[in-house]
C-alpha positions, 0 to 999 in steps of 0.5 A: 294878134301875137302869133308864135310857132310851137312844136310839141316834139323835136321832130314834129310839125310847127303849130301856130297859136295866139299869145295875146299880151305875152312876149315870148322868147325862142325855146321857151316852153308853154302850155297851149290850148288845142282841140284835143286838150292842153299841150306842152310845147316849145316856142320855135318861131314868131310870125312878123306883123307883115305876115299876119294876113296869112294866119287864120283868126280862129287859131287857139291860144297860148295859155301861159309859160310853163312852171316847174310843176308843169315840167314835172307833170310833162316828164311824168306823162312821157314816162307813163306814155312809154309804159303805155306803148309797151302795154299796147303792143303786148295787148295787141299781140295777145289779141292776134293783131298784126300791128307795130306801135311806134309812139304814144303821147298824152295830152298835157291834161291827160284827156287823150292818149294817142298811139301811132302804129303801122300795119300792112292792112286795115286793123279792127282795134275796137277791143284793143281800144276798150282794154286800153281805155279801161287801164288808163281812164282816158280817151284812146286814139289809135292812128295808122300811119304810112311808111313816110310818117314812120320814117319821120317818126323813127329818123335815120340817115339818108343817101346824102349822109345827112339826117332825113329831111322829114325828121329834121326840118320838113314840117309837112310831107308834100307829094312827090311824083315819078315825073320829078325824077324824069324831069331831072334825067335820073336813072329810075332805079328804086335804090337811087330815087327811093328814101329810107321809107321806100317811097320817092325821095322828098328832095326830088321836089326841091329843084323840080320847078327849076328843072321845069323852067330849064326844060322850056325850049328843049326837045324831048328824048326821041324827038326828031329835030333839025339843027342847021343842016343836021337832022337826027333823033334826040338820044340824050338831054343835058337839062342844066347845060342845055346840051343834047345829043343827036343820032344823025344815022352815021354819027352822034353829034353833041349840040349846045342849044345855048348857041343853036336853035332847032326845028 
């Protein structure tokens, strides 16, 4: 197997295809076979032989390197899809459907036209689908996406001052839990721990495993512990420096657990 990673757009997920005897360079554009039809994409990755055991044997094929005619058709698809996006929004508004369209994409062979949209509740879009199919003479798929997918699609700048992770390098959106923020002793203030999408920051997951390891052997907030002759209630935990503060009743003591043990 000769496996390459291909992206269909700059912010999209990486998909893997078998190039068979083709030898491809990075950033070469190719036509690939998918379950929805042919797609136009760019090579962004190459799977080394040692990693092939982790690749499914049923992946689809890279059919060929693109030609000038393919590129011309690709640009025409983009232009028509942009027009379709505006048309779909107008029809939805006429039908009284409260939905906001974010993107429209043709497969390369125009066998399918996919729309992504957001809405506050479930939408009955059967009439909209019929009207769009009558106009564009192809299979229409409408997909309602969530807040995190919207941020990935639209892009933006995060609290850190960098481009949103989901719109730059993340290929998939993993689940993020409130426990991750608690493990890192972060203030549970939505303005501090929520991203542009209004959901928990994806970066909370990056160091979570390191914090879980660092928490081993540390008491929790509210525990009563004894260190040497001092007994007190844990009122603060500095995870990375392995320091705690004890309320001993008449004073607050800071203890470095790298040097001390507790009961």
